[in-house]
C-alpha positions as CSV (number, residue, x, y, z in Angstrom):
1,M,-0.1,0.0,0.0
2,N,1.5,3.3,-1.0
3,W,0.0,7.0,0.2
4,R,-2.1,7.4,-2.8
5,D,-4.2,4.2,-1.6
6,L,-4.7,5.9,1.6
7,L,-6.3,9.1,-0.1
8,L,-8.9,7.1,-1.8
9,P,-12.6,7.4,-0.8
10,N,-12.7,3.6,0.1
11,N,-9.3,3.8,2.4
12,A,-10.4,7.1,4.3
13,G,-10.8,5.0,7.5
14,E,-7.1,4.1,7.2
15,F,-6.0,7.7,6.5
16,W,-7.4,9.1,9.3
17,T,-6.2,6.3,11.7
18,A,-2.7,7.0,10.3
19,A,-3.1,10.9,10.7
20,S,-4.2,10.4,14.3
21,A,-1.3,8.2,15.1
22,I,1.1,10.8,13.8
23,A,-0.8,13.7,15.5
24,T,-0.6,11.7,18.8
25,V,3.2,11.0,18.3
26,V,3.6,15.0,17.6
27,A,1.5,15.9,20.6
28,V,3.5,13.6,23.1
29,W,6.9,14.9,21.8
30,F,5.7,18.4,22.4
31,A,4.3,17.5,25.9
32,Y,7.7,15.7,26.8
33,G,9.3,19.0,25.6
34,A,7.2,21.1,27.7
35,A,7.7,19.0,30.6
36,R,11.5,19.1,30.7
37,I,11.4,22.8,30.3
38,A,8.9,22.8,33.5
39,V,11.7,20.7,35.5
40,R,14.4,22.7,34.5
41,A,12.7,25.8,35.5
42,L,11.5,24.4,39.0
43,S,15.3,23.3,39.6
44,L,16.5,26.9,39.0
45,E,13.9,28.0,41.3
46,L,15.1,25.7,44.1
47,M,18.9,26.3,43.4
48,P,20.8,27.8,46.3
49,M,23.9,29.9,45.5
50,V,26.2,30.8,48.5
51,N,29.1,33.1,48.3
52,L,31.8,33.9,50.6
53,V,31.9,37.8,51.1
54,R,34.0,40.0,53.7
55,S,32.3,41.2,56.7
56,G,34.3,43.3,59.2
57,D,37.3,41.3,60.2
58,G,36.1,38.3,59.0
59,A,33.8,36.9,56.2
60,A,30.2,35.7,55.9
61,L,28.5,33.1,53.9
62,H,25.9,34.9,51.9
63,H,23.1,33.3,50.0
64,V,22.4,34.9,46.6
65,G,20.3,32.3,45.1
66,R,16.6,31.6,45.0
67,G,16.0,28.6,46.9
68,V,16.6,27.8,50.6
69,A,20.2,26.2,51.4
70,V,19.4,23.4,53.7
71,N,23.1,23.0,54.3
72,V,25.9,25.0,53.8
73,L,29.7,23.7,54.2
74,L,32.8,25.9,53.9
75,T,36.0,24.1,53.3
76,D,39.8,25.2,52.7
77,D,41.8,24.1,49.5
78,D,42.8,21.0,51.1
79,G,39.1,20.1,51.8
80,E,39.2,20.5,55.5
81,Y,35.9,21.6,57.2
82,L,36.0,25.2,58.4
83,K,32.2,26.2,59.1
84,S,28.7,25.1,58.5
85,A,25.2,26.7,58.6
86,T,21.7,25.2,58.1
87,A,18.7,26.7,56.7
88,L,20.1,29.8,54.9
89,R,17.3,31.8,53.5
90,P,17.7,33.6,50.1
91,D,19.6,36.9,50.9
92,G,20.6,35.3,54.3
93,T,24.0,35.4,56.0
94,A,26.1,33.3,58.3
95,L,29.2,35.0,59.8
96,V,32.5,33.2,59.7
97,S,35.1,34.3,62.3
98,Q,38.9,35.2,61.3
99,N,39.8,32.3,63.4
100,E,37.7,29.9,61.3
101,L,39.5,31.1,58.0
102,R,42.7,30.1,59.3
103,N,44.6,32.6,57.1
104,N,43.4,30.6,53.7
105,D,42.8,32.3,50.4
106,G,41.1,29.6,48.8
107,F,37.7,28.2,49.7
108,D,34.8,26.1,48.7
109,V,31.4,26.5,49.7
110,Y,28.9,23.7,49.3
111,A,25.3,24.3,49.5
112,Q,22.3,21.7,49.4
113,D,19.0,22.4,48.3
114,V,15.5,20.9,49.6
115,M,15.7,18.1,47.0
116,G,19.2,17.0,48.4
117,R,21.5,18.2,45.5
118,W,24.5,19.6,46.2
119,Y,26.1,22.9,44.6
120,R,29.6,24.2,44.7
121,T,31.0,27.9,44.7
122,R,34.7,28.4,44.6
123,A,35.9,31.3,46.3
124,V,39.3,33.0,46.4
125,Y,40.5,35.8,48.5
126,Q,42.2,38.6,46.3
127,G,44.8,39.9,48.7
128,L,48.0,38.9,50.1
129,E,46.8,39.2,53.6
130,W,43.3,39.4,55.1
131,S,44.2,42.7,56.3
132,D,44.5,44.1,53.0
133,G,40.8,44.6,52.8
134,L,40.3,43.3,49.5
135,G,37.3,41.4,48.3
136,V,36.6,37.7,47.5
137,A,36.0,36.3,44.1
138,N,33.2,33.8,43.7
139,V,32.8,31.5,41.0
140,F,29.7,29.5,40.9
141,R,30.6,25.9,39.9
142,G,27.2,24.3,39.6
143,R,25.9,21.1,40.7
144,I,28.1,18.2,42.0
């Protein structure tokens, strides 16, 4: 059977069956794409992004993302634990003392969202000494 046979009046039922099957496949394909976009938008809405910023003599973990950071961990270059915070809301801060920083200039900030996914931010102090008063450069590294 070729396509011309489908267009003949006595095969009209087969034509509409094939047409509805093709339309169903196209509709499912569009629905799948829309669902993927919705899931991506929701994950961006829940994603925490925590930066290390200067605050007085020490520093602070400042949440600049949109979702709640359930757990936040600050580690040094060697992966050694320095500080933790829980339930950091958007635009919230948790202070880190100079003693907790231990004169390091490279840090990793890990933040966990409400779905249990972890995200990492790399923070590097720009000065030679903490007393230089320079800022901290933060680079969001994404999901880990």
